[in-house]
N, C-alpha and C positions, 0 to 999 in steps of 0.2 A: 611207485618207482617206474622209471622208463626201462623197458626191456626189449630185446630183439627177437623177432619171430624166427623160429627154426623150421617150421613147416605149417602149412594151412591147407588141408586137403578135404575134398568132398567125400563123405563116406556113405551117403544115402541122399535121396531127394530132399534138398533143403537143409541137410545136416552136414556140419563141418567139424573136423577135428583140428584144433589149433595147438601147436606146441611152441612154447617160448622159453627163453632163458629165465631162470628164477633163482634169486639169491636172497629171497625174503624168508619169512617164517614158514615153518612146516605146518600146514593146516591139519585139523582133525577131519575125519570123514563127515561130510554133510555141510562143511563150511563152504563159503563162496568168495569170489573175488569180484571187484568192480573194474570193468574194462572200458577204456576210452576208445570208442569206435571211430573217432575223428569225423571228417566230413562236416556236415552242417549240424550234426547232433551235439547238443550241449551236455546232456547227462550221460554219465557212465552207465553201462549195462551190467546187472548182476548175473554172473554165470558160475555154476557150481564147479568145484574141482573134480576132475575125473581121475587124475593120477599126478604124482609129484615125486621127484627124487632130489638129490643135492645139487643138481644142475639145471633142471627144467621142470616145467609144469605143463600139464595137458588139460585143456577144457574142450568140451563138445557142446556146440550150440546150434540152434535152429534159426534160420533166416526168417524173421517175422516182420521187420520194418526197415527203415532207412539205416539205422545204426548197425544192425547185424548184417545188412546187405553190404555196407561199407567194409565191415570186418571180413566178410567172405572174399572180398576182392584184394585184400592185402597179401603180400608175397613174402617169401623167405628173405630176411635181411631188413625188412621194414621194422620200424620201432613203434611200440604202443605204450600207453601209460596204464599200469595195473596196480590197484591197491588191495590190501588184504593180507592174510585171510580175515574174513568178517563172519560174524554170527556165531550161533551156538550149534554145534554139530551133534552127531549121534553119540549116545553113551554106549560103550562097548562092554559086553559081558562075555567072559571067557568060559569055555567048556560047556556051552549050551547048544541045543539043537535050534538053529536060527532059520527063519524064513525071511528071505529078502525079496520084496515084490516091487518091480519097477514097470512104469508105463510110459512109452514114448520117450520124450526128451527128459523125463525123470529118471531114466536108466543110467546115464553116465556117472552121476555121483555115487551110485551104488557099486560101481566097479571098484572105486577106491575103498569103500566100506568092506566089500568082499575080500579085498587083498589084505586089509589091516586086522579084521576081526579074527580072534583065535577061537573058533567055534569047535564044538564037538562034531557036529555035522551041519553043513550049510545046504539049504534048499533054495534055489534061486529061480523065481518065476518072472519072466520077461514078456511084456505084452506090446504088440505093435498093431498099427492099422493094417499094413501090408508089408512094406519093405523093412527088412531087419538090419540092425547094425550092432557092433560090439559083442555079438553072441559068442564068437570064437574066444574072445578074451576072458569070458566068464567060465568057459568049460572046464578049466583045470582048478577052479575055485570052489566047486560044489556040484550038486546035482541040478542041472539046468532044465527048466520046463519052459518052452516057448509057445506062445499063442499069438495068432494073428486074427484080426476081425474077419478077414476074407478067406481064411484058410489056406493062404498061399505058402505058409511055412508053419511047421509044428501043428498044434491043435487049433481048430477053428473055434473062436469065441473070445470072451474077455479074459484078461489075465487072472482075475479073481476066481474064475471057474476052474482054472488049472490047479488050484491048491486044495480043493475039497478032499482029495484022497489022502493028503499028508498032514492035515491040520492037527490031528490027534498026536502027532510026533513032536510038535513044536513047543519050545519054551518061550521064545520071544520073536516078535515080528518087527521088521524094518520096512518102511515103504516110502516111495517117492514117485509122484505121477500126478495126473489130473485129479481134481477135487472129487468127482464121482467115484473114482477108484479108491481114494483115501477114505471116503465115507463108508464104503463097503468094508474096507479093512478095519475101520473103527467098529463097525457092527460085528464083524467076525471076532475081533479081539474081546469085545464085551460079552458076546454070546458064549465064547469058549474059555473065558477067564484067562486070556493070554495077554501079557503086557505087549504094547505096540508103540513104536515110535514112528512118526511120520514127518516128512519134510514138506512144508507148505510153501506154495509159490504165491507171491503177491507183487504188484508193481512196486518198484523202489525208486527213490530219487537220490538219497544221500548214502545209504548203506551203513550208517553208523547210529541210527536211532534218533536223529535230531528232527527230521521233517514230519514224521508220523504218517506219511503216505501209505506205508505198508501195514498199518494196524489190522489185526484180525481179532475176531471175537472168540473169547474163551469162557468156559464155565467157571463160576465162582460163587460159593455160598448160596446156592439155589438160584442164582441169577447169572449175570455174565459181566465180563470186563473186557478190556482190550489190551493186547500185547503187540509189541513191534516185531514183525517177522524178521527184520534184518538184525535186530539186537538180541531179542529174547529167543528167537528162532534162528534159522528157519525150521529147526527140528523141535517138535513138541511131543508130549505123550498124547496118543490118539484120544484118550478118554477126556482130555481137557478142552479139545477144540470143538467149537460150535459151528457146525456146517449149515 
């Protein structure tokens, strides 16, 4: 659908928050949309939903190439083509002690998750290289632990180091971020026998499961198989993903 941009602001170095009119379906936390960045780019870009209401949708994206650079230069009133929501999102469990772990640009879709989940207690671990974003929006949604790799804000270190003291309180883990972080969450969940759902990122072309560009390896019957991140994911149970 074609939609009109309401705002497009820079919130950190190379990180932008885009709000546009939305009259489409209401996504589940963890689902994503495909955004036409116009310019010379042919393929739409997959971007996770950060928040949504009955009038607008918010996405947060990182400028990585020509497409997202084009998107960052669009202004209020410009129109873009957006399709979705796509994919399989997080399964929400009520009245549980949940741990939400996000790293870098994997953090935005977890804001929508934190808003929607009806947890007994929410512990939210957010990890950044240096510059932080969206932290204030998380603060009234649970107990927030912030880590930065350079120690410029919160605890110094990796985000997975910030959860060691609370892991024995947790019933389920949700994660989104770079693959090394997700692999550590997988190890933590298996070691502590805690179910864990992770959102996996892969390059996508179609967003609907037709092109198979985004296939990822999963464990199956002592061996492995492939699933489509755009259709079967992007959210999987951590124990099934082969890193």
